[in-house]
C-alpha positions, 0 to 999 in steps of 0.5 A: 103121205104128201112130200113136203120137201119142195114146199120146205125148200121154196119156203127157205128160198123165199125166206132167204130172199126176204132177209137179203132184201131187208139186209140191202135196205130195200124195205127201209125208208129213204130218209132213214137210209140217208140218216144212216149214211150221214151217221156213218160218215160222221162217226156217229153210227154204232159199228159193233157186231150184231151179237154185241148190240143184241147183248146190250139189250138182252142181259142174258145173251150178253152174259153168255157172250162174256162166258164164252168169249175165249179172247176175253178169258185169255186176256184176263188170264194173262195168256199171250196166245190168240183165241185162234191158237187156243181153239186150234190147240184144244181141237188138236188135243180132242182130235188126238183123243178121238183118234186114239180111241178109234184106233183102239177100236179098229185094232181090236176089231182086226183081232176078231174081238168086239170093240171095247169102246163104242164110237159114242164114248170116243166122241164123249171123250173128245168133248170132255177134253174140250170142256176141261180145257175151257174150265181150266182157262176160266179158272185161270181167269177167275184166279187172276181176277181175285189176285188183281182185287187183292193186289189193288186192296193191298195198295190202298194204305200206301196210296194214302201216304204217297199221295198225301202232299199231292206230289205223286199221281195216284196212277204212278203211286199204284205202279210203284207199290205194284212193283213191290208186291210179291205177286207181279200180277198187278204190275204186269197188268199196268205195264202191259198194253194187253188191257188196252185191247180188252178195254177198247172192246167194251162199249162206253157211251160216255167216252165214245166221242170224247177221247180226252175224257177217257185219258183220266185215271179214274175213267181208265180204272173204271173201264178196266173194272168193267172189262176185267170184272174186278170191282176193286178198280171201280172202287179205286176209280171212284176214290180218285174221282172224289179226291180230284173232283171233290177235293177230299183228303186223299188219306181219308178217302183211301184209308176209308176204302182200305178199311171197308175192303179189309172188313169185307175180306174178313167177313168172307174169310169168316164165312169160308172158315165156317163152311170149312168146318162143315166140310171137315165134319163130312169125311170125319163122319164117313170114317166111322163107317168102316169102323162100324163095319169091322165091329158089326160084321162078326156080330151079324155073322154070329147072329146069322149062324145062330138063327140059321136053320 
C-alpha cells in the first residue's frame, strides 16, 4: 500500500502557507486594505474576536458560546472568582479524583490482585467532576437570573408610587426599594460594578459610537437584560422609555406592567402546581408495588405448591 504520509504533510504545509498569506492580506485588494486601515484609525472597525463575529452570524454558534462562557456564568451567578481561577480549581479537583483512583489501582496491583477500577473509569470519574462543577455553576446562574426577575417585578408597584410626581428618577427609586428587599440580589447588582464589565462585552451597534445614548436609564436596563438574560430589565427599560419619551403617566405604565407580570407568574405557578400533582401520583403508584408483592407472594407460593409434581 502506498504511504501517504509525505503527501498529507505537504498538503498541511501548503494549507498553512495559504492561510498565512490570507491572514497577512496578500490576497486582499489594496483599496480594501486602505479602507480597513482607515477604519481602524477612526475607530469604525469591528475589533471583536473572530468567534464573537461568527456568533452574530450563526445563532447556534452564539448560543454555544454563551452556554460555555465561564466568565459570563460567573458574573451572572455573582461569584467574584475569575474564569482562570475557576478552571484551575475544577482541574485540580478532577486531577485529585483521577490521581486517587489511579493510586488505588497501583496499590491493588502491588498486592498481587487485579486492579478494581480500570483506567478508563478513572478518566470518566474525573470528567464527571468537571461536568458537575459546570452544572452547579450554571444552576447558580439560572437561580440568580430568576431571583433578579422576581426582584424587579416586586419593585414595580413601588416605582409607580415613588415616581408619581417625577421628583425621584426611576433608577434611584429602584435602588431604594432593592435595598428594602429581603433578598439583596438586586441591590448587589445595582451597587456593584461587575455588571458593567459584562454589559461592555455585549455588542451594541446603537451605542457603539454614541456614548451619551448609553448613559440613559432605559438603555442601561435593556443592555443589562441582554447581558444577564433577565427579560424583566427589558420590560422595565421599555416602561421607562414610554414614561420619559412619550410622556405617559408613570403610575399607569408601572402598574400595568406589574399587573401583567403578576398574571404571568400566576399562570406559571398554576402550571407548576398541575405538574406537581402528576409527579406526586408516580411515587404513590410505586408504593402499591411492595403491597402487591406482600399480598401476592404467599398466593403464588401456595399455587406453586399445589401444581408442583
